[in-house]
TORGU-860780 format. One record per residue (C-alpha): residue in one letter; chain; x, y, z. Coordinates in steps of 0.001 Angstrom, whole numbers, padded with zeros to 6 digits, always signed. Layout:
<rs>
+---------+--------+---------+---------+---------+
! residuo ! cadena !       X !       Y !       Z !
+---------+--------+---------+---------+---------+
!       A !      A !       X !       Y !       Z !
...
+---------+--------+---------+---------+---------+
</rs>
This chain:
<rs>
+---------+--------+---------+---------+---------+
! residuo ! cadena !       X !       Y !       Z !
+---------+--------+---------+---------+---------+
!       X !      A ! +000000 ! +000000 ! +000000 !
!       X !      A ! +001202 ! +003484 ! -000821 !
!       X !      A ! +000668 ! +006360 ! +001587 !
!       X !      A ! +000839 ! +006603 ! +005361 !
!       X !      A ! -002204 ! +004471 ! +006176 !
!       X !      A ! -002669 ! +002179 ! +009167 !
!       X !      A ! -000861 ! -001069 ! +008200 !
!       X !      A ! -003887 ! -003312 ! +007780 !
!       X !      A ! -006051 ! -004090 ! +004728 !
!       X !      A ! -008688 ! -001580 ! +003622 !
!       X !      A ! -007937 ! +001257 ! +006042 !
!       X !      A ! -009006 ! +003770 ! +003391 !
!       X !      A ! -011419 ! +003943 ! +000482 !
!       X !      A ! -010736 ! +001634 ! -002489 !
!       X !      A ! -008099 ! -000166 ! -000412 !
!       X !      A ! -005533 ! +002611 ! -000801 !
!       X !      A ! -004757 ! +005850 ! -002654 !
!       X !      A ! -003839 ! +004119 ! -005928 !
!       X !      A ! -007526 ! +003018 ! -006054 !
!       X !      A ! -006873 ! -000481 ! -007338 !
!       X !      A ! -010015 ! -001624 ! -005438 !
!       X !      A ! -007794 ! -004534 ! -004486 !
!       X !      A ! -008085 ! -006442 ! -001186 !
!       X !      A ! -004312 ! -006605 ! -000847 !
!       X !      A ! -003080 ! -008307 ! +002309 !
!       X !      A ! -005889 ! -010779 ! +002881 !
!       X !      A ! -007118 ! -013984 ! +001292 !
!       X !      A ! -010113 ! -013953 ! -001023 !
!       X !      A ! -013303 ! -015881 ! -000234 !
!       X !      A ! -012438 ! -018785 ! -002561 !
!       X !      A ! -016052 ! -019876 ! -002993 !
!       X !      A ! -016392 ! -023675 ! -003085 !
!       X !      A ! -019086 ! -025845 ! -004756 !
!       X !      A ! -022225 ! -025913 ! -002643 !
!       X !      A ! -021460 ! -022623 ! -000892 !
!       X !      A ! -023555 ! -019472 ! -001292 !
!       X !      A ! -023798 ! -015851 ! -000180 !
!       X !      A ! -026165 ! -014874 ! +002608 !
!       X !      A ! -027128 ! -011526 ! +004161 !
!       X !      A ! -026353 ! -012099 ! +007847 !
!       X !      A ! -026785 ! -008542 ! +009172 !
!       X !      A ! -028399 ! -005340 ! +007916 !
!       X !      A ! -028412 ! -001762 ! +009173 !
!       X !      A ! -030695 ! +001046 ! +008027 !
!       X !      A ! -028115 ! +003764 ! +007390 !
!       X !      A ! -029700 ! +006849 ! +005851 !
!       X !      A ! -027378 ! +008310 ! +004820 !
!       X !      A ! -023860 ! +006906 ! +004523 !
!       X !      A ! -020783 ! +007299 ! +002297 !
!       X !      A ! -018394 ! +004454 ! +003083 !
!       X !      A ! -017143 ! +001763 ! +005410 !
!       X !      A ! -013458 ! +001207 ! +006214 !
!       X !      A ! -011463 ! -000957 ! +008610 !
!       X !      A ! -008600 ! -000364 ! +011043 !
!       X !      A ! -007465 ! -003230 ! +013290 !
!       X !      A ! -009130 ! -006682 ! +012941 !
!       X !      A ! -012685 ! -006268 ! +014231 !
!       X !      A ! -012657 ! -002457 ! +013947 !
!       X !      A ! -015214 ! -001266 ! +011398 !
!       X !      A ! -016100 ! +002398 ! +010800 !
!       X !      A ! -018806 ! +004100 ! +008736 !
!       X !      A ! -019001 ! +007708 ! +007538 !
!       X !      A ! -022549 ! +008966 ! +008079 !
!       X !      A ! -024389 ! +012212 ! +007350 !
!       X !      A ! -027758 ! +013910 ! +007355 !
!       X !      A ! -029512 ! +014939 ! +004157 !
!       X !      A ! -031854 ! +017893 ! +003626 !
!       X !      A ! -035403 ! +017360 ! +002405 !
!       X !      A ! -035843 ! +017766 ! -001338 !
!       X !      A ! -032645 ! +018276 ! -003330 !
!       X !      A ! -029867 ! +016530 ! -001325 !
!       X !      A ! -027242 ! +018940 ! -002691 !
!       X !      A ! -029108 ! +022126 ! -001834 !
!       X !      A ! -029197 ! +022336 ! +001972 !
!       X !      A ! -026884 ! +022194 ! +004972 !
!       X !      A ! -025799 ! +018819 ! +006385 !
!       X !      A ! -024015 ! +017318 ! +009373 !
!       X !      A ! -021446 ! +014522 ! +009290 !
!       X !      A ! -020138 ! +012000 ! +011815 !
!       X !      A ! -018345 ! +008643 ! +012110 !
!       X !      A ! -019773 ! +005491 ! +013679 !
!       X !      A ! -017900 ! +002456 ! +014956 !
!       X !      A ! -019865 ! -000697 ! +014124 !
!       X !      A ! -019864 ! -004186 ! +015569 !
!       X !      A ! -018241 ! -006204 ! +012756 !
!       X !      A ! -020813 ! -009006 ! +012999 !
!       X !      A ! -024116 ! -007336 ! +013916 !
!       X !      A ! -023416 ! -003797 ! +012584 !
!       X !      A ! -024729 ! -002326 ! +015855 !
!       X !      A ! -023278 ! +001097 ! +016699 !
!       X !      A ! -020708 ! +000779 ! +019498 !
!       X !      A ! -019363 ! +004361 ! +019402 !
!       X !      A ! -020055 ! +007594 ! +017560 !
!       X !      A ! -018242 ! +010871 ! +017033 !
!       X !      A ! -020080 ! +014162 ! +017609 !
!       X !      A ! -022114 ! +015452 ! +014680 !
!       X !      A ! -020442 ! +018421 ! +013003 !
!       X !      A ! -021929 ! +021105 ! +010755 !
!       X !      A ! -020465 ! +020556 ! +007290 !
!       X !      A ! -022180 ! +022902 ! +004816 !
!       X !      A ! -023468 ! +021540 ! +001508 !
!       X !      A ! -023318 ! +017821 ! +000816 !
!       X !      A ! -021062 ! +015832 ! -001448 !
!       X !      A ! -019634 ! +012411 ! -000493 !
!       X !      A ! -016571 ! +012808 ! +001723 !
!       X !      A ! -014161 ! +010276 ! +003170 !
!       X !      A ! -012459 ! +008716 ! +006197 !
!       X !      A ! -009187 ! +006822 ! +006622 !
!       X !      A ! -007069 ! +005299 ! +009401 !
!       X !      A ! -003698 ! +007074 ! +009572 !
!       X !      A ! -000406 ! +005354 ! +010405 !
!       X !      A ! -000284 ! +007444 ! +013608 !
!       X !      A ! -003321 ! +005497 ! +014848 !
!       X !      A ! -005906 ! +008248 ! +014413 !
!       X !      A ! -008863 ! +008471 ! +012072 !
!       X !      A ! -009236 ! +011402 ! +009701 !
!       X !      A ! -012489 ! +012634 ! +008232 !
!       X !      A ! -012897 ! +015153 ! +005426 !
!       X !      A ! -016549 ! +015934 ! +004826 !
!       X !      A ! -018278 ! +019031 ! +003500 !
!       X !      A ! -016209 ! +022136 ! +004186 !
!       X !      A ! -014177 ! +020758 ! +007122 !
!       X !      A ! -011486 ! +018270 ! +008169 !
!       X !      A ! -011415 ! +016390 ! +011478 !
!       X !      A ! -009010 ! +014190 ! +013433 !
!       X !      A ! -010454 ! +011537 ! +015758 !
!       X !      A ! -009134 ! +008878 ! +018114 !
!       X !      A ! -010005 ! +005231 ! +017357 !
!       X !      A ! -012693 ! +005668 ! +020030 !
!       X !      A ! -014038 ! +008597 ! +017931 !
!       X !      A ! -013134 ! +011344 ! +020360 !
!       X !      A ! -012326 ! +014662 ! +018599 !
!       X !      A ! -008671 ! +015728 ! +018589 !
!       X !      A ! -008650 ! +018521 ! +015999 !
!       X !      A ! -010984 ! +020195 ! +013507 !
!       X !      A ! -010480 ! +022766 ! +010821 !
!       X !      A ! -012679 ! +024724 ! +008423 !
!       X !      A ! -011074 ! +024318 ! +005002 !
!       X !      A ! -010212 ! +027306 ! +002764 !
!       X !      A ! -012960 ! +027019 ! +000121 !
!       X !      A ! -016659 ! +027165 ! +000972 !
!       X !      A ! -017570 ! +024099 ! -001078 !
!       X !      A ! -017714 ! +020382 ! -000251 !
!       X !      A ! -014365 ! +018568 ! -000236 !
!       X !      A ! -014549 ! +015081 ! -001710 !
!       X !      A ! -012240 ! +013124 ! +000612 !
!       X !      A ! -008420 ! +012983 ! +000621 !
!       X !      A ! -005319 ! +010853 ! +000103 !
!       X !      A ! -002377 ! +010294 ! +002471 !
!       X !      A ! +001185 ! +010762 ! +001239 !
!       X !      A ! +004134 ! +008633 ! +002358 !
!       X !      A ! +005150 ! +011482 ! +004682 !
!       X !      A ! +001784 ! +011349 ! +006460 !
!       X !      A ! +000291 ! +014535 ! +004968 !
!       X !      A ! -003368 ! +014719 ! +003905 !
!       X !      A ! -004014 ! +016085 ! +000405 !
!       X !      A ! -007577 ! +017226 ! -000237 !
!       X !      A ! -009532 ! +019476 ! -002610 !
!       X !      A ! -012907 ! +021108 ! -002997 !
!       X !      A ! -015373 ! +019879 ! -005590 !
!       X !      A ! -017860 ! +021985 ! -007575 !
!       X !      A ! -020137 ! +019020 ! -008188 !
!       X !      A ! -022167 ! +018213 ! -010125 !
!       X !      A ! -021848 ! +021430 ! -012191 !
!       X !      A ! -018104 ! +021210 ! -012722 !
!       X !      A ! -017704 ! +024946 ! -013414 !
!       X !      A ! -015468 ! +026402 ! -010672 !
!       X !      A ! -011758 ! +025421 ! -010546 !
!       X !      A ! -010763 ! +023223 ! -007605 !
!       X !      A ! -008286 ! +024231 ! -004893 !
!       X !      A ! -005888 ! +021643 ! -003436 !
!       X !      A ! -004580 ! +021745 ! +000148 !
!       X !      A ! -001840 ! +019795 ! +001956 !
!       X !      A ! -002673 ! +019318 ! +005651 !
!       X !      A ! -000595 ! +018400 ! +008688 !
!       X !      A ! -002022 ! +015110 ! +010059 !
!       X !      A ! -001831 ! +016353 ! +013659 !
!       X !      A ! -003025 ! +019961 ! +013471 !
!       X !      A ! -004838 ! +019864 ! +010077 !
!       X !      A ! -003222 ! +023207 ! +009233 !
!       X !      A ! -001907 ! +023816 ! +005718 !
!       X !      A ! +001713 ! +022858 ! +005059 !
!       X !      A ! +001877 ! +024759 ! +001762 !
!       X !      A ! -000008 ! +027597 ! +000094 !
!       X !      A ! -003206 ! +026322 ! -001480 !
!       X !      A ! -002938 ! +025447 ! -005177 !
!       X !      A ! -005787 ! +026368 ! -007527 !
!       X !      A ! -006026 ! +023953 ! -010441 !
!       X !      A ! -006592 ! +025415 ! -013923 !
!       X !      A ! -009855 ! +023431 ! -014155 !
!       X !      A ! -012661 ! +022062 ! -012011 !
!       X !      A ! -012062 ! +018548 ! -010699 !
!       X !      A ! -015049 ! +016356 ! -009803 !
!       X !      A ! -012987 ! +013164 ! -009433 !
!       X !      A ! -011391 ! +012180 ! -006145 !
!       X !      A ! -007646 ! +012454 ! -005856 !
!       X !      A ! -005363 ! +009429 ! -006233 !
!       X !      A ! -001716 ! +008989 ! -005294 !
!       X !      A ! +001285 ! +006670 ! -005430 !
!       X !      A ! +002300 ! +008035 ! -002019 !
!       X !      A ! +004656 ! +010619 ! -003532 !
!       X !      A ! +002806 ! +012357 ! -006357 !
!       X !      A ! -000929 ! +013104 ! -006573 !
!       X !      A ! -003148 ! +012650 ! -009638 !
!       X !      A ! -006094 ! +015019 ! -010164 !
!       X !      A ! -008558 ! +014498 ! -013023 !
!       X !      A ! -009775 ! +017843 ! -014310 !
!       X !      A ! -012732 ! +018323 ! -016607 !
!       X !      A ! -010390 ! +018338 ! -019624 !
!       X !      A ! -006864 ! +017543 ! -018383 !
!       X !      A ! -005108 ! +015118 ! -016018 !
!       X !      A ! -002713 ! +016828 ! -013587 !
!       X !      A ! +000187 ! +015393 ! -011604 !
!       X !      A ! +000927 ! +017312 ! -008401 !
!       X !      A ! +004226 ! +017288 ! -006519 !
!       X !      A ! +004646 ! +018325 ! -002871 !
!       X !      A ! +008072 ! +019783 ! -002049 !
!       X !      A ! +008350 ! +019338 ! +001734 !
!       X !      A ! +011567 ! +021299 ! +002090 !
!       X !      A ! +010194 ! +024294 ! +000215 !
!       X !      A ! +006654 ! +023955 ! +001616 !
!       X !      A ! +005192 ! +024115 ! -001880 !
!       X !      A ! +002657 ! +022134 ! -003929 !
!       X !      A ! +003145 ! +022384 ! -007693 !
!       X !      A ! +001692 ! +021068 ! -010945 !
!       X !      A ! +004141 ! +018912 ! -012882 !
!       X !      A ! +004165 ! +020794 ! -016184 !
!       X !      A ! +005858 ! +017879 ! -017972 !
!       X !      A ! +002841 ! +015557 ! -017577 !
!       X !      A ! -000653 ! +016796 ! -018409 !
!       X !      A ! -002594 ! +014432 ! -020719 !
!       X !      A ! -005592 ! +016201 ! -022227 !
!       X !      A ! -008640 ! +013975 ! -022805 !
!       X !      A ! -011344 ! +016550 ! -023548 !
!       X !      A ! -013502 ! +018244 ! -024448 !
!       X !      A ! -015440 ! +016632 ! -027277 !
!       X !      A ! -019092 ! +016874 ! -028344 !
!       X !      A ! -021404 ! +014737 ! -026237 !
!       X !      A ! -018836 ! +013951 ! -023530 !
!       X !      A ! -018425 ! +015146 ! -019953 !
!       X !      A ! -015780 ! +015048 ! -017233 !
!       X !      A ! -013828 ! +012099 ! -015857 !
!       X !      A ! -013908 ! +010524 ! -012414 !
!       X !      A ! -011520 ! +008830 ! -009984 !
!       X !      A ! -008173 ! +007705 ! -011479 !
!       X !      A ! -006364 ! +004406 ! -010864 !
!       X !      A ! -002573 ! +004662 ! -010597 !
!       X !      A ! -000560 ! +001570 ! -011598 !
!       X !      A ! +003206 ! +001267 ! -011951 !
!       X !      A ! +003052 ! +002216 ! -015645 !
!       X !      A ! -000344 ! +003816 ! -016362 !
!       X !      A ! -003136 ! +005992 ! -015042 !
!       X !      A ! -006684 ! +004804 ! -015876 !
!       X !      A ! -009956 ! +006749 ! -015614 !
!       X !      A ! -013435 ! +006865 ! -017128 !
!       X !      A ! -015323 ! +009858 ! -018564 !
!       X !      A ! -019034 ! +010729 ! -018922 !
!       X !      A ! -019347 ! +011582 ! -015240 !
!       X !      A ! -022334 ! +013928 ! -015550 !
!       X !      A ! -025691 ! +012273 ! -014776 !
!       X !      A ! -029046 ! +012755 ! -013051 !
!       X !      A ! -028781 ! +009921 ! -010543 !
!       X !      A ! -031654 ! +009330 ! -008114 !
!       X !      A ! -032094 ! +005863 ! -006538 !
!       X !      A ! -030255 ! +004269 ! -009470 !
!       X !      A ! -027753 ! +005263 ! -012166 !
!       X !      A ! -029391 ! +003176 ! -014883 !
!       X !      A ! -030591 ! +005455 ! -017691 !
!       X !      A ! -029296 ! +008670 ! -016060 !
!       X !      A ! -026536 ! +009713 ! -018475 !
!       X !      A ! -026921 ! +013336 ! -019625 !
!       X !      A ! -024388 ! +013458 ! -022473 !
!       X !      A ! -024991 ! +011583 ! -025710 !
!       X !      A ! -021656 ! +009839 ! -026339 !
!       X !      A ! -020682 ! +006379 ! -025041 !
!       X !      A ! -018609 ! +006292 ! -021853 !
!       X !      A ! -014902 ! +005609 ! -022460 !
!       X !      A ! -012079 ! +004080 ! -020447 !
!       X !      A ! -008904 ! +006177 ! -020787 !
!       X !      A ! -005282 ! +005428 ! -019959 !
!       X !      A ! -001981 ! +007310 ! -020205 !
!       X !      A ! +001568 ! +006189 ! -019581 !
!       X !      A ! +003141 ! +007635 ! -016445 !
!       X !      A ! +006384 ! +008288 ! -018311 !
!       X !      A ! +004784 ! +009628 ! -021509 !
!       X !      A ! +001774 ! +011983 ! -021341 !
!       X !      A ! +001428 ! +011883 ! -025120 !
!       X !      A ! +000732 ! +008133 ! -025061 !
!       X !      A ! -002971 ! +008662 ! -024396 !
!       X !      A ! -005469 ! +005978 ! -025410 !
!       X !      A ! -009138 ! +005193 ! -024856 !
!       X !      A ! -011758 ! +002559 ! -025626 !
!       X !      A ! -015556 ! +002568 ! -025511 !
!       X !      A ! -016854 ! +000486 ! -022625 !
!       X !      A ! -020325 ! -000399 ! -023927 !
!       X !      A ! -020529 ! +001513 ! -027221 !
!       X !      A ! -024034 ! +002640 ! -026211 !
!       X !      A ! -025214 ! +006278 ! -026155 !
!       X !      A ! -025753 ! +008265 ! -022951 !
!       X !      A ! -023252 ! +006238 ! -020985 !
!       X !      A ! -022281 ! +007349 ! -017503 !
!       X !      A ! -020386 ! +006356 ! -014351 !
!       X !      A ! -019135 ! +007995 ! -011168 !
!       X !      A ! -016279 ! +005927 ! -009763 !
!       X !      A ! -012903 ! +004387 ! -010669 !
!       X !      A ! -012182 ! +001305 ! -012728 !
!       X !      A ! -010354 ! -001523 ! -010891 !
!       X !      A ! -006903 ! -003025 ! -011447 !
!       X !      A ! -005620 ! -006573 ! -010964 !
!       X !      A ! -001791 ! -006462 ! -010912 !
!       X !      A ! -001400 ! -010254 ! -011070 !
!       X !      A ! -002762 ! -010708 ! -014583 !
!       X !      A ! -002820 ! -007034 ! -015615 !
!       X !      A ! -006619 ! -006902 ! -015753 !
!       X !      A ! -008721 ! -003723 ! -015903 !
!       X !      A ! -012435 ! -003762 ! -015058 !
!       X !      A ! -014656 ! -000828 ! -016034 !
!       X !      A ! -018376 ! -000260 ! -016465 !
!       X !      A ! -021151 ! +001814 ! -017986 !
!       X !      A ! -023645 ! +002291 ! -015161 !
!       X !      A ! -026109 ! +004155 ! -017373 !
!       X !      A ! -026457 ! +001228 ! -019784 !
!       X !      A ! -025775 ! -001633 ! -017328 !
!       X !      A ! -022577 ! -003033 ! -018876 !
!       X !      A ! -019613 ! -004429 ! -016914 !
!       X !      A ! -016464 ! -005242 ! -018880 !
!       X !      A ! -012851 ! -006417 ! -018451 !
!       X !      A ! -009666 ! -006192 ! -020530 !
!       X !      A ! -006136 ! -007530 ! -020182 !
!       X !      A ! -003242 ! -005122 ! -020578 !
!       X !      A ! -000651 ! -006158 ! -023156 !
!       X !      A ! +002111 ! -003571 ! -023260 !
!       X !      A ! +000208 ! -000321 ! -023750 !
!       X !      A ! -002860 ! -001903 ! -025365 !
!       X !      A ! -006005 ! -003450 ! -023903 !
!       X !      A ! -007280 ! -006803 ! -025193 !
!       X !      A ! -010973 ! -007612 ! -024507 !
!       X !      A ! -011397 ! -010306 ! -021842 !
!       X !      A ! -015132 ! -010494 ! -021016 !
!       X !      A ! -018328 ! -008430 ! -021089 !
!       X !      A ! -021591 ! -008611 ! -019087 !
!       X !      A ! -024589 ! -006831 ! -020653 !
!       X !      A ! -027605 ! -006187 ! -018448 !
!       X !      A ! -025332 ! -006096 ! -015373 !
!       X !      A ! -026143 ! -002832 ! -013564 !
!       X !      A ! -023068 ! -002127 ! -011483 !
!       X !      A ! -022472 ! +001466 ! -010306 !
!       X !      A ! -020389 ! +001409 ! -007124 !
!       X !      A ! -016814 ! +000512 ! -006243 !
!       X !      A ! -015477 ! -002963 ! -006953 !
!       X !      A ! -013499 ! -005255 ! -004616 !
!       X !      A ! -010917 ! -007532 ! -006289 !
!       X !      A ! -009327 ! -010662 ! -004829 !
!       X !      A ! -006401 ! -011483 ! -007159 !
!       X !      A ! -005298 ! -014551 ! -005157 !
!       X !      A ! -008616 ! -016396 ! -005607 !
!       X !      A ! -009424 ! -014694 ! -008953 !
!       X !      A ! -012718 ! -013239 ! -007708 !
!       X !      A ! -014330 ! -009808 ! -007898 !
!       X !      A ! -017208 ! -008424 ! -005845 !
!       X !      A ! -019741 ! -006269 ! -007738 !
!       X !      A ! -023344 ! -005093 ! -007421 !
!       X !      A ! -026177 ! -005669 ! -009896 !
!       X !      A ! -029260 ! -003434 ! -009549 !
!       X !      A ! -032569 ! -004749 ! -010861 !
!       X !      A ! -035738 ! -002686 ! -011184 !
!       X !      A ! -039058 ! -002669 ! -013065 !
!       X !      A ! -038810 ! -001416 ! -016643 !
!       X !      A ! -041509 ! +001186 ! -015953 !
!       X !      A ! -039383 ! +002903 ! -013306 !
!       X !      A ! -036498 ! +003203 ! -015752 !
!       X !      A ! -038555 ! +005456 ! -018021 !
!       X !      A ! -037336 ! +009093 ! -017774 !
!       X !      A ! -040850 ! +010576 ! -017597 !
!       X !      A ! -041940 ! +008242 ! -014802 !
!       X !      A ! -038756 ! +008873 ! -012844 !
!       X !      A ! -039163 ! +012639 ! -013077 !
!       X !      A ! -042677 ! +012317 ! -011653 !
!       X !      A ! -041698 ! +009932 ! -008860 !
!       X !      A ! -038363 ! +011478 ! -007857 !
!       X !      A ! -039640 ! +014480 ! -005794 !
!       X !      A ! -041902 ! +012291 ! -003671 !
!       X !      A ! -039217 ! +009704 ! -003009 !
!       X !      A ! -036741 ! +012380 ! -001983 !
!       X !      A ! -039160 ! +013598 ! +000670 !
!       X !      A ! -040492 ! +010223 ! +001778 !
!       X !      A ! -037048 ! +008627 ! +001772 !
!       X !      A ! -036318 ! +010301 ! +005109 !
!       X !      A ! -038799 ! +007887 ! +006725 !
!       X !      A ! -037328 ! +004546 ! +007835 !
!       X !      A ! -040761 ! +002974 ! +007402 !
!       X !      A ! -041011 ! +004159 ! +003803 !
!       X !      A ! -037497 ! +002880 ! +003088 !
!       X !      A ! -038504 ! -000498 ! +004452 !
!       X !      A ! -041514 ! -000614 ! +002124 !
!       X !      A ! -039823 ! +000785 ! -000976 !
!       X !      A ! -038469 ! -002448 ! -002468 !
!       X !      A ! -040856 ! -002287 ! -005439 !
!       X !      A ! -038671 ! +000460 ! -006961 !
!       X !      A ! -035853 ! -002082 ! -007284 !
!       X !      A ! -033384 ! -004266 ! -005440 !
!       X !      A ! -029622 ! -004552 ! -005352 !
!       X !      A ! -027671 ! -007791 ! -005641 !
!       X !      A ! -024211 ! -008454 ! -004292 !
!       X !      A ! -022453 ! -010697 ! -006805 !
!       X !      A ! -019198 ! -012639 ! -006586 !
!       X !      A ! -017761 ! -013033 ! -010090 !
!       X !      A ! -014931 ! -015029 ! -011585 !
!       X !      A ! -012280 ! -012387 ! -012269 !
!       X !      A ! -011014 ! -014102 ! -015426 !
!       X !      A ! -014331 ! -015021 ! -017079 !
!       X !      A ! -016888 ! -012599 ! -015603 !
!       X !      A ! -019289 ! -015435 ! -014791 !
!       X !      A ! -021360 ! -015516 ! -011604 !
!       X !      A ! -020024 ! -017626 ! -008760 !
!       X !      A ! -022759 ! -016562 ! -006323 !
!       X !      A ! -025206 ! -013733 ! -005765 !
!       X !      A ! -027613 ! -012579 ! -003072 !
!       X !      A ! -030335 ! -009937 ! -002937 !
!       X !      A ! -029587 ! -007118 ! -000506 !
!       X !      A ! -032639 ! -005298 ! +000908 !
!       X !      A ! -031579 ! -001790 ! -000121 !
!       X !      A ! -034034 ! +000686 ! -001729 !
!       X !      A ! -031054 ! +002477 ! -003312 !
!       X !      A ! -028441 ! +001186 ! -005718 !
!       X !      A ! -024909 ! +001061 ! -004286 !
!       X !      A ! -022924 ! +004000 ! -005707 !
!       X !      A ! -020173 ! +004383 ! -003152 !
!       X !      A ! -017685 ! +002494 ! -000962 !
!       X !      A ! -018046 ! -001124 ! +000228 !
!       X !      A ! -015286 ! -003068 ! +002024 !
!       X !      A ! -014057 ! -006644 ! +002352 !
!       X !      A ! -014901 ! -008308 ! +005656 !
!       X !      A ! -012497 ! -009750 ! +008219 !
!       X !      A ! -013211 ! -013375 ! +007332 !
!       X !      A ! -015101 ! -014800 ! +004341 !
!       X !      A ! -017550 ! -011902 ! +004349 !
!       X !      A ! -018160 ! -008473 ! +002834 !
!       X !      A ! -019677 ! -005136 ! +003805 !
!       X !      A ! -022239 ! -003803 ! +001333 !
!       X !      A ! -022885 ! -000049 ! +001466 !
!       X !      A ! -025463 ! +002155 ! -000254 !
!       X !      A ! -026942 ! +005563 ! +000552 !
!       X !      A ! -029621 ! +003851 ! +002654 !
!       X !      A ! -028144 ! +000549 ! +003809 !
!       X !      A ! -025112 ! -001174 ! +005284 !
!       X !      A ! -025215 ! -004966 ! +005178 !
!       X !      A ! -022879 ! -007811 ! +006026 !
!       X !      A ! -022848 ! -010662 ! +003511 !
!       X !      A ! -021046 ! -013913 ! +004329 !
!       X !      A ! -020149 ! -017161 ! +002566 !
!       X !      A ! -022260 ! -020025 ! +003908 !
+---------+--------+---------+---------+---------+
</rs>
């Protein structure tokens, strides 16, 4: 793992700042004939962003309030919960903190033992028992979409003008103890909706048109854009901005078409007419920029990173708007098609197990009527209001259901699947469990799924 994270598996989102979505450091489930997946615990969690781990048995969830009506329009509060790893019962909670407007934030376990939380307009440092140690209002009055940790322990974070993508983003480097800035803030030349990624030394930021590599000079106390590496992937008619990058030893991968009108599902919500593309650029050659259509279907969209298997050089990407999940194998600088699943509505973050050649994904299923744009526009305002009721969420399964699916990493075929009682599709951050289990996470639900 790159970066100064607590030395256990999955102590930050996507398993680490390179965003391989790779459960490095623990064995995969290795599903055997006759075994299946079963939901063994479920927690109503309206609303949540992610689950991460620290020590064995220590499970944490980032939670927040949501305003009635448009979830991006009002003021919210954020907090962290410690959950029982088997029952998901809350065993500790941090204080709720005013956070300004909502956009998904992040938490991570630092190598110094503390937890850090960046949510809304503020950053916070907590003990493992979730007692506050430090807080800081960040420089820009917009939501900050999480952070990465460098090898030196610093937090690097930025604001996010989402979903509009009009105002340039400002990047800050924070001291992990005091949360004060260690360098003057750096304004990027473009907006950046995507989360930051890092190899522990440099930081990758996906702008709306350009990919930037940022370098922190500790001795000089300065954060700079590396002017020698700035692949430009846009704009083009019918295409919108890219999302979270994956940093391998030789390439950076990302997907475009990030603009959408997501409600309870991402299926059919793409707003720009072109197909969504998977892009990659060599780390040592910014001019070696390539891309491939994921589904080839119009109005594609996504909002997360692809995933990377370093063992067999496999990339997995998806078109959430058209329900297509696809994999390629990297040969030199080219991608060779490996497998494709049509009608597989994955939208969240993947979890890869290279040792057992398995990948954990989600597959949303819903009635065809509720995928019609006109019907969704009529239903959406009511569901936004009624969704604040736990009773309504419990009764809202007719709008659709999510499935947690364990796939063969090399063929894409199902090994096992189970329905998860969530009235919202999973868009955000799940986590591998501590044994042969997994933590499912959506905006409304956290569930534990185990091999039985």
